[in-house]
N, CA, C and O atoms as a GROMACS GRO file, in nm:
protein
  480
    1MET      N    1   2.322   6.477  -1.597
    1MET     CA    2   2.192   6.459  -1.654
    1MET      C    3   2.158   6.583  -1.737
    1MET      O    4   2.179   6.696  -1.692
    2ALA      N    5   2.108   6.562  -1.854
    2ALA     CA    6   2.076   6.673  -1.944
    2ALA      C    7   1.948   6.741  -1.900
    2ALA      O    8   1.855   6.677  -1.852
    3ALA      N    9   1.944   6.871  -1.916
    3ALA     CA   10   1.825   6.948  -1.880
    3ALA      C   11   1.714   6.917  -1.979
    3ALA      O   12   1.737   6.905  -2.099
    4LYS      N   13   1.593   6.905  -1.926
    4LYS     CA   14   1.478   6.878  -2.013
    4LYS      C   15   1.439   7.007  -2.083
    4LYS      O   16   1.442   7.115  -2.025
    5SER      N   17   1.404   6.992  -2.208
    5SER     CA   18   1.356   7.110  -2.280
    5SER      C   19   1.205   7.099  -2.294
    5SER      O   20   1.151   6.993  -2.327
    6PHE      N   21   1.138   7.207  -2.267
    6PHE     CA   22   0.994   7.210  -2.275
    6PHE      C   23   0.953   7.286  -2.400
    6PHE      O   24   1.020   7.381  -2.440
    7PRO      N   25   0.844   7.244  -2.463
    7PRO     CA   26   0.800   7.316  -2.583
    7PRO      C   27   0.755   7.457  -2.546
    7PRO      O   28   0.710   7.482  -2.435
    8LYS      N   29   0.768   7.548  -2.643
    8LYS     CA   30   0.727   7.686  -2.624
    8LYS      C   31   0.576   7.690  -2.602
    8LYS      O   32   0.502   7.616  -2.667
    9LYS      N   33   0.531   7.777  -2.512
    9LYS     CA   34   0.388   7.789  -2.486
    9LYS      C   35   0.317   7.835  -2.613
    9LYS      O   36   0.357   7.932  -2.677
   10ALA      N   37   0.212   7.764  -2.646
   10ALA     CA   38   0.134   7.802  -2.763
   10ALA      C   39   0.017   7.889  -2.717
   10ALA      O   40  -0.041   7.865  -2.612
   11THR      N   41  -0.015   7.988  -2.796
   11THR     CA   42  -0.126   8.076  -2.765
   11THR      C   43  -0.248   8.027  -2.841
   11THR      O   44  -0.242   8.007  -2.963
   12ALA      N   45  -0.358   8.008  -2.771
   12ALA     CA   46  -0.482   7.969  -2.837
   12ALA      C   47  -0.544   8.094  -2.898
   12ALA      O   48  -0.572   8.191  -2.828
   13VAL      N   49  -0.565   8.090  -3.028
   13VAL     CA   50  -0.619   8.205  -3.100
   13VAL      C   51  -0.760   8.170  -3.145
   13VAL      O   52  -0.777   8.075  -3.222
   14PRO      N   53  -0.862   8.245  -3.100
   14PRO     CA   54  -0.999   8.218  -3.144
   14PRO      C   55  -1.013   8.240  -3.294
   14PRO      O   56  -0.939   8.317  -3.354
   15ASN      N   57  -1.110   8.172  -3.353
   15ASN     CA   58  -1.134   8.186  -3.496
   15ASN      C   59  -1.164   8.332  -3.532
   15ASN      O   60  -1.238   8.400  -3.461
   16GLY      N   61  -1.107   8.377  -3.639
   16GLY     CA   62  -1.133   8.512  -3.688
   16GLY      C   63  -1.042   8.617  -3.629
   16GLY      O   64  -1.054   8.734  -3.666
   17PHE      N   65  -0.953   8.582  -3.539
   17PHE     CA   66  -0.861   8.677  -3.478
   17PHE      C   67  -0.718   8.641  -3.516
   17PHE      O   68  -0.685   8.524  -3.537
   18SER      N   69  -0.636   8.743  -3.525
   18SER     CA   70  -0.494   8.717  -3.550
   18SER      C   71  -0.423   8.712  -3.416
   18SER      O   72  -0.477   8.756  -3.314
   19GLU      N   73  -0.302   8.657  -3.415
   19GLU     CA   74  -0.227   8.646  -3.290
   19GLU      C   75  -0.190   8.784  -3.237
   19GLU      O   76  -0.177   8.801  -3.115
   20GLU      N   77  -0.174   8.883  -3.326
   20GLU     CA   78  -0.140   9.017  -3.282
   20GLU      C   79  -0.257   9.079  -3.204
   20GLU      O   80  -0.235   9.148  -3.104
   21VAL      N   81  -0.381   9.054  -3.248
   21VAL     CA   82  -0.497   9.109  -3.180
   21VAL      C   83  -0.513   9.045  -3.043
   21VAL      O   84  -0.544   9.112  -2.945
   22VAL      N   85  -0.491   8.914  -3.037
   22VAL     CA   86  -0.507   8.843  -2.911
   22VAL      C   87  -0.398   8.884  -2.812
   22VAL      O   88  -0.425   8.896  -2.693
   23ASP      N   89  -0.275   8.905  -2.861
   23ASP     CA   90  -0.163   8.938  -2.775
   23ASP      C   91  -0.136   9.088  -2.777
   23ASP      O   92  -0.020   9.130  -2.781
   24SER      N   93  -0.243   9.170  -2.774
   24SER     CA   94  -0.225   9.315  -2.786
   24SER      C   95  -0.197   9.382  -2.652
   24SER      O   96  -0.177   9.503  -2.647
   25SER      N   97  -0.194   9.306  -2.546
   25SER     CA   98  -0.170   9.367  -2.416
   25SER      C   99  -0.027   9.416  -2.406
   25SER      O  100   0.065   9.353  -2.458
   26GLU      N  101  -0.008   9.531  -2.340
   26GLU     CA  102   0.124   9.590  -2.324
   26GLU      C  103   0.210   9.506  -2.230
   26GLU      O  104   0.330   9.490  -2.252
   27SER      N  105   0.148   9.455  -2.129
   27SER     CA  106   0.223   9.381  -2.029
   27SER      C  107   0.138   9.264  -1.979
   27SER      O  108   0.016   9.275  -1.972
   28GLU      N  109   0.203   9.156  -1.946
   28GLU     CA  110   0.129   9.042  -1.892
   28GLU      C  111   0.092   9.065  -1.747
   28GLU      O  112   0.014   8.989  -1.689
   29ASP      N  113   0.147   9.169  -1.687
   29ASP     CA  114   0.121   9.198  -1.547
   29ASP      C  115   0.012   9.303  -1.529
   29ASP      O  116   0.007   9.369  -1.425
   30GLU      N  117  -0.075   9.319  -1.627
   30GLU     CA  118  -0.182   9.417  -1.616
   30GLU      C  119  -0.273   9.381  -1.501
   30GLU      O  120  -0.303   9.264  -1.478
   31VAL      N  121  -0.316   9.482  -1.429
   31VAL     CA  122  -0.407   9.461  -1.318
   31VAL      C  123  -0.537   9.531  -1.351
   31VAL      O  124  -0.539   9.649  -1.385
   32ILE      N  125  -0.645   9.457  -1.340
   32ILE     CA  126  -0.776   9.515  -1.364
   32ILE      C  127  -0.822   9.580  -1.235
   32ILE      O  128  -0.818   9.517  -1.129
   33PRO      N  129  -0.865   9.706  -1.241
   33PRO     CA  130  -0.906   9.774  -1.118
   33PRO      C  131  -1.029   9.707  -1.058
   33PRO      O  132  -1.120   9.665  -1.129
   34ALA      N  133  -1.030   9.697  -0.927
   34ALA     CA  134  -1.142   9.635  -0.857
   34ALA      C  135  -1.258   9.732  -0.851
   34ALA      O  136  -1.239   9.852  -0.833
   35ALA      N  137  -1.377   9.680  -0.867
   35ALA     CA  138  -1.497   9.763  -0.859
   35ALA      C  139  -1.532   9.785  -0.713
   35ALA      O  140  -1.518   9.694  -0.630
   36ASN      N  141  -1.576   9.904  -0.683
   36ASN     CA  142  -1.617   9.934  -0.546
   36ASN      C  143  -1.762   9.890  -0.527
   36ASN      O  144  -1.850   9.934  -0.600
   37PHE      N  145  -1.785   9.804  -0.431
   37PHE     CA  146  -1.919   9.755  -0.402
   37PHE      C  147  -1.960   9.805  -0.265
   37PHE      O  148  -1.897   9.772  -0.165
   38ALA      N  149  -2.065   9.884  -0.261
   38ALA     CA  150  -2.108   9.942  -0.135
   38ALA      C  151  -2.243   9.886  -0.090
   38ALA      O  152  -2.303   9.939   0.004
   39GLY      N  153  -2.290   9.783  -0.154
   39GLY     CA  154  -2.421   9.727  -0.120
   39GLY      C  155  -2.417   9.640   0.004
   39GLY      O  156  -2.310   9.613   0.060
   40THR      N  157  -2.533   9.598   0.045
   40THR     CA  158  -2.544   9.512   0.163
   40THR      C  159  -2.606   9.378   0.124
   40THR      O  160  -2.690   9.324   0.196
   41PHE      N  161  -2.565   9.326   0.013
   41PHE     CA  162  -2.620   9.201  -0.037
   41PHE      C  163  -2.569   9.084   0.046
   41PHE      O  164  -2.449   9.073   0.073
   42SER      N  165  -2.658   8.999   0.087
   42SER     CA  166  -2.619   8.878   0.158
   42SER      C  167  -2.693   8.760   0.095
   42SER      O  168  -2.802   8.778   0.040
   43PRO      N  169  -2.637   8.642   0.102
   43PRO     CA  170  -2.704   8.527   0.041
   43PRO      C  171  -2.834   8.496   0.113
   43PRO      O  172  -2.848   8.526   0.232
   44PRO      N  173  -2.928   8.435   0.043
   44PRO     CA  174  -3.055   8.402   0.107
   44PRO      C  175  -3.033   8.295   0.215
   44PRO      O  176  -2.938   8.218   0.207
   45PRO      N  177  -3.118   8.292   0.313
   45PRO     CA  178  -3.102   8.191   0.418
   45PRO      C  179  -3.123   8.052   0.359
   45PRO      O  180  -3.203   8.035   0.267
   46PRO      N  181  -3.054   7.953   0.411
   46PRO     CA  182  -3.070   7.818   0.357
   46PRO      C  183  -3.211   7.766   0.383
   46PRO      O  184  -3.270   7.792   0.488
   47VAL      N  185  -3.261   7.692   0.288
   47VAL     CA  186  -3.395   7.636   0.299
   47VAL      C  187  -3.382   7.493   0.350
   47VAL      O  188  -3.317   7.409   0.288
   48HIS      N  189  -3.442   7.467   0.462
   48HIS     CA  190  -3.437   7.334   0.521
   48HIS      C  191  -3.574   7.269   0.508
   48HIS      O  192  -3.656   7.274   0.599
   49ILE      N  193  -3.597   7.210   0.393
   49ILE     CA  194  -3.724   7.143   0.370
   49ILE      C  195  -3.700   6.993   0.382
   49ILE      O  196  -3.612   6.938   0.316
   50GLU      N  197  -3.778   6.930   0.465
   50GLU     CA  198  -3.768   6.786   0.480
   50GLU      C  199  -3.859   6.721   0.376
   50GLU      O  200  -3.980   6.740   0.377
   51PHE      N  201  -3.799   6.644   0.287
   51PHE     CA  202  -3.876   6.577   0.184
   51PHE      C  203  -3.910   6.435   0.229
   51PHE      O  204  -3.833   6.370   0.300
   52GLU      N  205  -4.025   6.391   0.188
   52GLU     CA  206  -4.067   6.253   0.210
   52GLU      C  207  -4.013   6.170   0.094
   52GLU      O  208  -3.981   6.227  -0.011
   53PRO      N  209  -4.001   6.040   0.108
   53PRO     CA  210  -3.953   5.956  -0.003
   53PRO      C  211  -4.037   5.972  -0.130
   53PRO      O  212  -3.983   5.967  -0.240
   54ILE      N  213  -4.168   5.991  -0.114
   54ILE     CA  214  -4.253   6.006  -0.233
   54ILE      C  215  -4.220   6.134  -0.308
   54ILE      O  216  -4.238   6.140  -0.430
   55ASP      N  217  -4.173   6.238  -0.237
   55ASP     CA  218  -4.134   6.363  -0.303
   55ASP      C  219  -4.012   6.341  -0.391
   55ASP      O  220  -4.004   6.395  -0.502
   56TYR      N  221  -3.916   6.264  -0.342
   56TYR     CA  222  -3.799   6.231  -0.424
   56TYR      C  223  -3.840   6.147  -0.545
   56TYR      O  224  -3.789   6.167  -0.655
   57PHE      N  225  -3.933   6.055  -0.524
   57PHE     CA  226  -3.981   5.971  -0.633
   57PHE      C  227  -4.042   6.056  -0.744
   57PHE      O  228  -4.009   6.040  -0.861
   58TYR      N  229  -4.131   6.148  -0.705
   58TYR     CA  230  -4.196   6.232  -0.806
   58TYR      C  231  -4.104   6.339  -0.863
   58TYR      O  232  -4.134   6.396  -0.968
   59SER      N  233  -3.991   6.368  -0.797
   59SER     CA  234  -3.895   6.460  -0.859
   59SER      C  235  -3.819   6.390  -0.971
   59SER      O  236  -3.773   6.455  -1.065
   60MET      N  237  -3.805   6.257  -0.962
   60MET     CA  238  -3.740   6.182  -1.070
   60MET      C  239  -3.840   6.141  -1.177
   60MET      O  240  -3.810   6.150  -1.296
   61PHE      N  241  -3.957   6.097  -1.136
   61PHE     CA  242  -4.063   6.056  -1.228
   61PHE      C  243  -4.181   6.148  -1.202
   61PHE      O  244  -4.253   6.131  -1.104
   62GLY      N  245  -4.201   6.243  -1.289
   62GLY     CA  246  -4.311   6.336  -1.270
   62GLY      C  247  -4.445   6.265  -1.274
   62GLY      O  248  -4.456   6.154  -1.327
   63LYS      N  249  -4.546   6.329  -1.219
   63LYS     CA  250  -4.679   6.270  -1.220
   63LYS      C  251  -4.730   6.252  -1.362
   63LYS      O  252  -4.808   6.160  -1.390
   64GLU      N  253  -4.686   6.340  -1.452
   64GLU     CA  254  -4.725   6.326  -1.592
   64GLU      C  255  -4.669   6.198  -1.652
   64GLU      O  256  -4.735   6.132  -1.732
   65SER      N  257  -4.546   6.162  -1.613
   65SER     CA  258  -4.485   6.039  -1.664
   65SER      C  259  -4.560   5.917  -1.614
   65SER      O  260  -4.582   5.822  -1.690
   66ILE      N  261  -4.600   5.918  -1.488
   66ILE     CA  262  -4.675   5.806  -1.433
   66ILE      C  263  -4.810   5.794  -1.504
   66ILE      O  264  -4.854   5.684  -1.536
   67THR      N  265  -4.874   5.908  -1.529
   67THR     CA  266  -5.002   5.908  -1.600
   67THR      C  267  -4.985   5.852  -1.740
   67THR      O  268  -5.066   5.770  -1.784
   68LEU      N  269  -4.882   5.896  -1.811
   68LEU     CA  270  -4.858   5.847  -1.947
   68LEU      C  271  -4.829   5.697  -1.947
   68LEU      O  272  -4.884   5.624  -2.030
   69LEU      N  273  -4.745   5.651  -1.857
   69LEU     CA  274  -4.715   5.507  -1.849
   69LEU      C  275  -4.841   5.426  -1.820
   69LEU      O  276  -4.861   5.319  -1.876
   70THR      N  277  -4.926   5.478  -1.732
   70THR     CA  278  -5.050   5.408  -1.697
   70THR      C  279  -5.143   5.402  -1.817
   70THR      O  280  -5.198   5.296  -1.848
   71GLU      N  281  -5.162   5.515  -1.884
   71GLU     CA  282  -5.251   5.518  -2.001
   71GLU      C  283  -5.202   5.425  -2.111
   71GLU      O  284  -5.281   5.352  -2.170
   72GLN      N  285  -5.073   5.428  -2.138
   72GLN     CA  286  -5.019   5.344  -2.245
   72GLN      C  287  -5.023   5.196  -2.208
   72GLN      O  288  -5.044   5.111  -2.295
   73SER      N  289  -5.002   5.165  -2.081
   73SER     CA  290  -5.011   5.025  -2.037
   73SER      C  291  -5.153   4.974  -2.050
   73SER      O  292  -5.175   4.861  -2.094
   74ASN      N  293  -5.250   5.056  -2.011
   74ASN     CA  294  -5.390   5.016  -2.025
   74ASN      C  295  -5.430   5.003  -2.172
   74ASN      O  296  -5.505   4.912  -2.207
   75LEU      N  297  -5.381   5.092  -2.256
   75LEU     CA  298  -5.408   5.084  -2.399
   75LEU      C  299  -5.350   4.955  -2.458
   75LEU      O  300  -5.417   4.886  -2.534
   76TYR      N  301  -5.228   4.923  -2.422
   76TYR     CA  302  -5.164   4.800  -2.470
   76TYR      C  303  -5.240   4.678  -2.420
   76TYR      O  304  -5.254   4.579  -2.492
   77SER      N  305  -5.288   4.684  -2.297
   77SER     CA  306  -5.364   4.573  -2.240
   77SER      C  307  -5.492   4.547  -2.320
   77SER      O  308  -5.527   4.432  -2.345
   78VAL      N  309  -5.561   4.653  -2.360
   78VAL     CA  310  -5.683   4.638  -2.439
   78VAL      C  311  -5.651   4.587  -2.579
   78VAL      O  312  -5.726   4.507  -2.634
   79GLN      N  313  -5.540   4.632  -2.636
   79GLN     CA  314  -5.503   4.590  -2.771
   79GLN      C  315  -5.464   4.442  -2.776
   79GLN      O  316  -5.492   4.374  -2.874
   80THR      N  317  -5.398   4.393  -2.671
   80THR     CA  318  -5.353   4.254  -2.673
   80THR      C  319  -5.463   4.157  -2.633
   80THR      O  320  -5.468   4.046  -2.686
   81ASN      N  321  -5.552   4.195  -2.541
   81ASN     CA  322  -5.661   4.108  -2.500
   81ASN      C  323  -5.782   4.194  -2.466
   81ASN      O  324  -5.801   4.233  -2.351
   82PRO      N  325  -5.866   4.225  -2.567
   82PRO     CA  326  -5.980   4.314  -2.544
   82PRO      C  327  -6.082   4.258  -2.445
   82PRO      O  328  -6.156   4.335  -2.383
   83ASN      N  329  -6.087   4.126  -2.429
   83ASN     CA  330  -6.185   4.067  -2.338
   83ASN      C  331  -6.143   4.078  -2.191
   83ASN      O  332  -6.228   4.066  -2.102
   84LYS      N  333  -6.016   4.099  -2.164
   84LYS     CA  334  -5.968   4.105  -2.026
   84LYS      C  335  -5.862   4.214  -2.011
   84LYS      O  336  -5.743   4.183  -1.998
   85PRO      N  337  -5.903   4.343  -2.012
   85PRO     CA  338  -5.804   4.450  -1.995
   85PRO      C  339  -5.748   4.452  -1.853
   85PRO      O  340  -5.815   4.407  -1.759
   86ALA      N  341  -5.628   4.504  -1.837
   86ALA     CA  342  -5.559   4.501  -1.708
   86ALA      C  343  -5.614   4.604  -1.610
   86ALA      O  344  -5.620   4.576  -1.491
   87ARG      N  345  -5.653   4.720  -1.654
   87ARG     CA  346  -5.704   4.829  -1.570
   87ARG      C  347  -5.606   4.865  -1.459
   87ARG      O  348  -5.636   4.851  -1.341
   88ILE      N  349  -5.489   4.911  -1.498
   88ILE     CA  350  -5.385   4.950  -1.403
   88ILE      C  351  -5.412   5.093  -1.356
   88ILE      O  352  -5.445   5.180  -1.436
   89SER      N  353  -5.399   5.117  -1.226
   89SER     CA  354  -5.417   5.252  -1.173
   89SER      C  355  -5.281   5.322  -1.164
   89SER      O  356  -5.176   5.257  -1.173
   90GLU      N  357  -5.284   5.453  -1.148
   90GLU     CA  358  -5.160   5.529  -1.136
   90GLU      C  359  -5.085   5.493  -1.008
   90GLU      O  360  -4.962   5.492  -1.007
   91VAL      N  361  -5.156   5.462  -0.903
   91VAL     CA  362  -5.092   5.420  -0.778
   91VAL      C  363  -5.019   5.288  -0.799
   91VAL      O  364  -4.906   5.272  -0.753
   92GLU      N  365  -5.083   5.195  -0.868
   92GLU     CA  366  -5.018   5.066  -0.896
   92GLU      C  367  -4.894   5.084  -0.983
   92GLU      O  368  -4.794   5.016  -0.962
   93MET      N  369  -4.901   5.175  -1.079
   93MET     CA  370  -4.785   5.200  -1.166
   93MET      C  371  -4.669   5.259  -1.084
   93MET      O  372  -4.554   5.219  -1.102
   94ALA      N  373  -4.700   5.353  -0.997
   94ALA     CA  374  -4.595   5.413  -0.913
   94ALA      C  375  -4.535   5.308  -0.819
   94ALA      O  376  -4.414   5.307  -0.797
   95GLN      N  377  -4.620   5.220  -0.764
   95GLN     CA  378  -4.569   5.114  -0.678
   95GLN      C  379  -4.481   5.017  -0.755
   95GLN      O  380  -4.378   4.972  -0.704
   96PHE      N  381  -4.519   4.985  -0.878
   96PHE     CA  382  -4.439   4.894  -0.961
   96PHE      C  383  -4.302   4.954  -0.990
   96PHE      O  384  -4.200   4.885  -0.980
   97ILE      N  385  -4.298   5.082  -1.024
   97ILE     CA  386  -4.169   5.147  -1.051
   97ILE      C  387  -4.086   5.151  -0.923
   97ILE      O  388  -3.964   5.134  -0.928
   98GLY      N  389  -4.150   5.174  -0.810
   98GLY     CA  390  -4.080   5.172  -0.682
   98GLY      C  391  -4.018   5.037  -0.652
   98GLY      O  392  -3.906   5.029  -0.602
   99VAL      N  393  -4.090   4.930  -0.684
   99VAL     CA  394  -4.036   4.795  -0.665
   99VAL      C  395  -3.916   4.773  -0.756
   99VAL      O  396  -3.816   4.714  -0.714
  100LEU      N  397  -3.924   4.821  -0.879
  100LEU     CA  398  -3.810   4.807  -0.971
  100LEU      C  399  -3.688   4.883  -0.919
  100LEU      O  400  -3.576   4.833  -0.928
  101ILE      N  401  -3.710   5.002  -0.866
  101ILE     CA  402  -3.598   5.081  -0.811
  101ILE      C  403  -3.536   5.009  -0.692
  101ILE      O  404  -3.414   4.995  -0.684
  102MET      N  405  -3.620   4.964  -0.600
  102MET     CA  406  -3.568   4.897  -0.480
  102MET      C  407  -3.498   4.766  -0.516
  102MET      O  408  -3.397   4.732  -0.453
  103SER      N  409  -3.548   4.694  -0.615
  103SER     CA  410  -3.481   4.569  -0.653
  103SER      C  411  -3.350   4.597  -0.724
  103SER      O  412  -3.264   4.508  -0.732
  104GLY      N  413  -3.333   4.717  -0.776
  104GLY     CA  414  -3.205   4.753  -0.836
  104GLY      C  415  -3.104   4.801  -0.733
  104GLY      O  416  -2.984   4.792  -0.755
  105ILE      N  417  -3.153   4.852  -0.620
  105ILE     CA  418  -3.064   4.901  -0.515
  105ILE      C  419  -3.011   4.786  -0.431
  105ILE      O  420  -2.892   4.777  -0.403
  106TYR      N  421  -3.102   4.698  -0.390
  106TYR     CA  422  -3.062   4.584  -0.306
  106TYR      C  423  -3.034   4.464  -0.395
  106TYR      O  424  -3.120   4.424  -0.475
  107CYS      N  425  -2.917   4.408  -0.383
  107CYS     CA  426  -2.878   4.294  -0.466
  107CYS      C  427  -2.884   4.166  -0.384
  107CYS      O  428  -2.815   4.152  -0.283
  108PHE      N  429  -2.967   4.076  -0.427
  108PHE     CA  430  -2.976   3.944  -0.367
  108PHE      C  431  -2.938   3.841  -0.472
  108PHE      O  432  -2.950   3.867  -0.592
  109PRO      N  433  -2.893   3.723  -0.429
  109PRO     CA  434  -2.854   3.622  -0.526
  109PRO      C  435  -2.971   3.567  -0.606
  109PRO      O  436  -2.952   3.516  -0.717
  110ASP      N  437  -3.092   3.577  -0.552
  110ASP     CA  438  -3.209   3.525  -0.622
  110ASP      C  439  -3.327   3.618  -0.594
  110ASP      O  440  -3.333   3.681  -0.488
  111GLN      N  441  -3.422   3.625  -0.688
  111GLN     CA  442  -3.536   3.715  -0.671
  111GLN      C  443  -3.625   3.675  -0.555
  111GLN      O  444  -3.693   3.760  -0.497
  112ARG      N  445  -3.627   3.548  -0.521
  112ARG     CA  446  -3.715   3.504  -0.412
  112ARG      C  447  -3.676   3.568  -0.279
  112ARG      O  448  -3.760   3.577  -0.189
  113PHE      N  449  -3.551   3.612  -0.264
  113PHE     CA  450  -3.508   3.675  -0.139
  113PHE      C  451  -3.577   3.809  -0.116
  113PHE      O  452  -3.586   3.854  -0.001
  114PHE      N  453  -3.627   3.873  -0.221
  114PHE     CA  454  -3.698   4.000  -0.204
  114PHE      C  455  -3.828   3.981  -0.127
  114PHE      O  456  -3.875   4.074  -0.062
  115TRP      N  457  -3.886   3.862  -0.134
  115TRP     CA  458  -4.018   3.839  -0.077
  115TRP      C  459  -4.012   3.756   0.051
  115TRP      O  460  -4.117   3.722   0.106
  116MET      N  461  -3.894   3.723   0.100
  116MET     CA  462  -3.881   3.645   0.223
  116MET      C  463  -3.883   3.738   0.344
  116MET      O  464  -3.827   3.848   0.339
  117ASN      N  465  -3.946   3.695   0.452
  117ASN     CA  466  -3.952   3.776   0.574
  117ASN      C  467  -3.814   3.796   0.636
  117ASN      O  468  -3.790   3.900   0.698
  118THR      N  469  -3.725   3.701   0.621
  118THR     CA  470  -3.593   3.712   0.684
  118THR      C  471  -3.504   3.815   0.618
  118THR      O  472  -3.407   3.860   0.679
  119THR      N  473  -3.533   3.855   0.495
  119THR     CA  474  -3.449   3.953   0.425
  119THR      C  475  -3.516   4.089   0.413
  119THR      O  476  -3.467   4.175   0.341
  120ARG      N  477  -3.626   4.109   0.481
  120ARG     CA  478  -3.694   4.239   0.473
  120ARG      C  479  -3.634   4.338   0.567
  120ARG      O  480  -3.680   4.452   0.573
   0.00000   0.00000   0.00000
């Protein structure tokens, strides 16, 4: 069986430099001296904060986003039917987004299964 030949290693040369400047080291076995560290630095203690589900929700959707969605939904409601505006609250908007998230996580063959007592 014939020996495989491998291509010669190519040197990546950054823009504006010549290969001589990049390969100016005397030896490939150069050792960088280790710095002496005499400090007493230690990592901070781990933070064990128990988050509630609503905290995770607001970390993904800030309260400002919920406020903006609510304001724009109410504005659209007035523009489409001035005699009967929807008057959506921020709590209702957050609940609606929560329902959308949960319906995306749990997959049922039909939407009616989301509202049945046997599948809750």
